[in-house]
N, C-alpha and C positions, 0 to 999 in steps of 0.2 A: 758833664762827665759823670760817670758812675760814682756815687758817694759824695759828690760836690753839691751840697744843698744846705740851706739854712733851716729847712723845715724839720721840726722835731718829730721823731718817731713816737707813736703812742706807747705808753707803758702797759696798755692792756694786752693780755695774752690772746691768742687765736680763740675765736668763739667755740665753746664746747670743750675746752681743755683747761687744765688747772696749773697754776704755779704752786709749788710747795715751799713755802717759807719754813724755817727751821721747826716752828711749832706744829705745822701741818705735816712735815716730813716725819716728825717724831710719832705722830698718830699713825701714819701709814706704815712706818717701821714696826710699830706695835702690832698692827693688824697682820702684816706679813710674818712677823715673828711667831704669832700664835698659829697661823696657817702652817708655817714650816715645821714647827715643833710637833704639831699633831700628825701631819703627814709622815714625818720621819719616825714618829713613835709607832706607826703602823707598818713600817718597813718600806716606805716609798722613797725612791731615789730622785734627786733633783736633776733636771736636764734643761737645756736652753736651745734656742735657735734664732736665726735672723728674723727681723721684722719684715723683710722682703720675701715674697713668694711669687712664683709664676701665677698669673691670674687664672689659668686653667685649673689650678688646684681646687678652686672654689666653684667653678661654673657648673660642675656636674652634681655636687653633693651638698653644698650649703643651701640655705633657704633662698627662695626666689627673691624675697624682699632684700636680703643682704646683697646678693649679686647685682640686681638691677638698680637698686636705689641707694645703698649705703656704702658700697665698697669704695675705698680710695685706690684708684688705679692710674697708671700712666704707661706710655711706651718709652722704653729707654733708648739710648743711643745705638744699641745693637738691634733696634726694631723689635724688641721683646716686650710682651705685655706683662707688666709687673703690678703687684698689689701690696699695699700695707695690710698685714694680716688682720682680718676682722674677727677671727676666732683661732683657737690653737689646735682643735681636734684633728683637722686634716694634716697639720704639720706633724703631730706626734704619730699619727698613723703612717705617714710617709717615712718617718725616721725608724719606726719599729719594723716596717716592711723591708727597709734596706738591710737590716741585720737580723732578720727573723731566724735564720738558720743557726746563728751563734748565740742568741740571747737565751738564757735559762728561763723556763716558764715556771710560774707566771712572771710576767714583766710588770713590776710595780713602779710607776714613774709619776713625778709631779713637777710642776713649774708655776711661776708667777709672772707671766709675760704681760707686756702692755699691748692693747688691741685698739684698732681704729675703725670707727663706723661713722659715715656721714649721715647723722640723723638729727632731728630737732632736739636741742638740749632741753632737758627738763629734770625734775627731781628723779633721781635714780638712773638717769640716762645722760651720758656725755659722749662726745665724739672720740675721746681717748679715755681708756680706763685700764686698770690692771685686773687680772683675773687668775685666781688659783685654779689650776687644772690638775685633777687627780684621776689617773687612769690605770686599769689593770688589763693586761693582754694575755691571750693564750689559754684562758679558762672560761668554759661555757657554763660552769656550775652555777646554780642559783645562789650559792654562798659567795660567789664573786660579786653578784648584783647587791646582795645584802651587805657585804663588807664595805663597798664603796659608799653606800647610803649611811652605814654606821660611822664611817670616817667623817662624812658631812655633819652628822648629828653630834659627833664628838667635838668637832670644831666649834659648833654653836654653843655647846656646853662649856668648853674652855673659854669662850668669850664671856661667860657668865649667864647665858640664857637658860631659862627654865623650860620644861616641857610645854607649859601653857603659853609660852611666848611665841612659839612657832608651830606650824603643822607641816607634816611631810605628806603631800598628795602623791599617789602612785597609780599607775595604769600600765597597759601593755599595748604596744603597736600591733602585736600579733592578735591580741584580743579585739582591737579596733578593726583589724582586717577581717576577722571572723564576723564581726557585726555587719560590716559592709557586704560580706558575702551573703549573709542572711537577708539583707535588703536588696540583693541582686545587683549590686554595684560592680561594674567591671574593675578588675585590678588596675587597669591602666588609668582609671579615674580616681584611684584611692588617694594619691598625693594631693589632688585638688580638694578633696573632702577633708583631709587632715588639716590642710592650711586654713580652710574655712572654720573648722572646729577650734583650731588654735586661736582664732580671732574672736571666738564666741564671747568671752568676758568683756571685750571692748565694744560690743555691739548691743543695741536694744534687742530685746527678745523677739519682737515681731520682725525686725529686719533680718535677724539670724534665720528665722524660719523661712522667710521669703527667699533669702539667698540660697538656702539649702534646696528648696523646691525648684528654684531656677536652675541650680547646678545639676541635680540628679532626677528631677521630676517629682510630682506631687506624692504619688504612692510610696516610692522608695524613701522620700524625705520623711514621711510620717513614720515609717518603720525605724529609720535611724533615730529620729527624735524620741520615739517611744523607748528604745533601748538606752539612749543616752540619759534619759531622765528617770530610768527605773533603778531605784536604790539597790535592789537585790540582784542586779545583773550579773555580778561576779559569781554568786552562789546558785543562781537559778537559771537564768537564760542561757548561760554559757557553761553550765556544769560539765558538759561532755567535751569541752574544748581543752586540749593540753595546755594551751596558753593560760587558761584560767587556773588550772592546777598549779602551774609554775608560779603564777603571780601570788596565789595563796601561800605557796611554800616560802616565797621571799618575805611576805608579810609576817608569817609565823616565825621565821628565823630572826627578823628584826625585833619582834616583840619579845622573843625569848632572850634576845641580846640586850634588852632594856630600852629599846626604842618603841615607846608606847604611843607616841603621837603621830602614828602613820595611819592614813586613811585611804581607802580606794576611791578614786575619782574617775568615773567613766568618760568624762569629757576632756581629760588631760591628754594632749598629743605631743607637746614640745614642737618647736618650729622647724627644726632641721630635718632635711630629707633623708639623712643617713641612718636615723634610728630604726632598729629592727625588732626590738623586744621590749623589756620592761623600761619604763621611763618614770621619772619622778621630778617633783618640783617642791621647793620649800617656800612657805608663805608666812609672812608676819601676821600675827593675830591681833596686833594692837590697832585700834580704830584710827589712830593718828597716822598709821603707815600701812594701810591694808593692801599689800601688793606682794607679787612674787619676788623672792630674793635671789634665787638661783635654782639650777636643776641640772639634770643629766639623764643618761640612759645607756642602753646597750646598742652598739653599732658594729655588728659582726661582718658587714660587707664592705666597709670603707677601705680596708687594706687591699681589696681586690682591684682597686684602681692602679695598684703598683706592682702586685705579684699575682701569680696564678694559684692562689690558695686563699681560703677563708681564715682569717685570724680573729677569733672571738675577742671582743673588747667591751668594756663598760667604764664609764667615767662621768665626771661632772665638772662644771665650771662655776666658780664662786667669785663674782665681781666685787671689787673693793668699794665701789660707789654705793651699791645697795646695802652692803654689810655695814659701811660707815653710817648710813641713814638708820639702819636697824639699831646699831649700838647707841646712837645718839637718841633715838626715840625711847629706848628702854633705859636710858641713863647708865649705860654700861661702859662708856669710855673712861679710862682711868685718868687721874691727874698726873701727867707725865713730867718728870723732872728732866733737866738737861742731861745730855750724854757726858757733859763735863762733870767729873766727880768733885774736883777741888779748884777753887779760885784763890789765887795768891794776890792779896792786896799789898802793894809796895809802899812802905812807910817812907817819910822824908829821910834823906841822907843815906838811904840804902843803896848799896852798889848793885846795879841792875844785872851786871854780869854774874855776880855771886848768887843773886836771886834765881837766875836761869839755871845755875848749877844745882840748886836745891830742887827746882822743878824737874830737871832731868833725873835726879835721884828718885823722886816720886814716880816718874814715868817708868823707871826701871822696875818698880814694884807693881806695875800694872795699873797705876792711877792715871786717869785722864785729867790733865792740869792745864789751866789757862792763867797767864800772868798779865796783870793790868800794866800796860806800858803807856797809858794815856797821860801820865804826868799830872793827874788830878789830885785834889786834896783827898786825904784818906776817907773822910766822911762821904765824899761823892763816890768814891770807889765802892764803898759798902752799900750805898743806895742802889747802885746798878745791879746788884745781885738779885733784887726782887724781880726785875724784868727778865734776867737771864735764867732764873729758876735753878741756879747751881746750889746743890744741897749743903755744901760745906765750904768754909773759907778759912784761910790762914793768913794772918798779917805778918809780913817779914820786914824787919828793920835791922840795923847794925847789931843789936843785942841777939836776935834770933840767929843771925849768921854766925856770930861768935860762939854762942853757947850750944848751937845745934839742937835747941829745944824749941818746939813749935806748938802753939795753942790752936787746936782745931775747934771751930765753932759751927754748930748746926744752925743753918740760916733760918730754920723754922722755929725750933724750940729754944734757941739761944744757948743751949747747953754747951759747955766748954770742957775740953780735956787737953792736957799738955803731955808731950812726949817727943821722942826722937823720930826721925823719918821712918824708921822701921816700926815703931810703936803706933805712930799716926796712921801709917798705911794699913796696919793690922786692924785698927779701929774702924777704918773705912770698909774693910773686907767684912768685918763682923756686922756692920750696919746694912751693907748691900751685898750679901754673899752671892746672889745670882749674877750680879754684874761681873764678878771676878772669877766665875766658875771656869 
């Protein structure tokens, strides 16, 4: 019968996903907290959506690799094809399109959803991850492009990164299309060329050249490669192209806004089929973690899947796995204390019911309190604080309950101060003002 077995179930999680023990969750909460704070400081509003979407949402516009090889999909009991979302951009485009007539422009939204892709687990890539998505809709100005990239750079700075720790590579799908036109590549073949260029960094140089020649022919391939590897392409080869002027304008806006670590990269394509204009990608410059961290771009045509109008859009997705690796590599992860502000150690002979009343009084002041109810010796209770990382402790016995005076001890410095519940609560607020804001 179902469930009737003596066989023990493994304690291992599903391959490619993570369990978040409290110390791990604290790190993720910190990462999410920085992301939220910066996004909201730029005027972006948080939204959410179900992890389930119709499979057709991804078939036409997501990358071929995601749809064919990585998507988690199934047929539900109503015979509908359903997917666990592999990315958030089609979802937010659907949501904005549904209310485009009533939403004030520009629409500035962000979210931190969990996403699922069936791919080989490795450093920086898992089968489930969380990703900050920041998007602006309804504005086609180059300032919208630049603003989104500045938000991304601001988040990196708020994590403690310096300009030399990362580089922002930038290009334009329109510029790439102009390049293919100069090489006499039919527009119908452009997506195939983009996908090949997107894989360039993962391929040996000679293999990339052979693959390009096989795809478009020897002569067009040589023209494409010549333009891809020409450092002055933006200012010389494509000077007459409007897309080059726009890209230069975006770069100039970024540099005037203090984003100096942005560089033109003619081989940057981004893997999704829906990108239409400027695209960018952020790379770690540390030799211990030389990889792409995250990226985004302009996708003005995606909303046309839902409504009969073009809705300009620009956004990026920043995954928690690659950001965690970046912070770890650059030693930028803070030493996080417990979310519990105060631990109450219970002395012998203390009335536990009265101790709980004291704890409730602290909670009324906004203090997070845990009471030791393990009936352990006082010395053993205090030892456990090192593992719990609780920053402050109060020991309560009959005397403290009677006098209503409590001695607050800093578990790191061992400094002690005595006062009433009101006074001790104020001391905690003075030490950790941001926690009680």
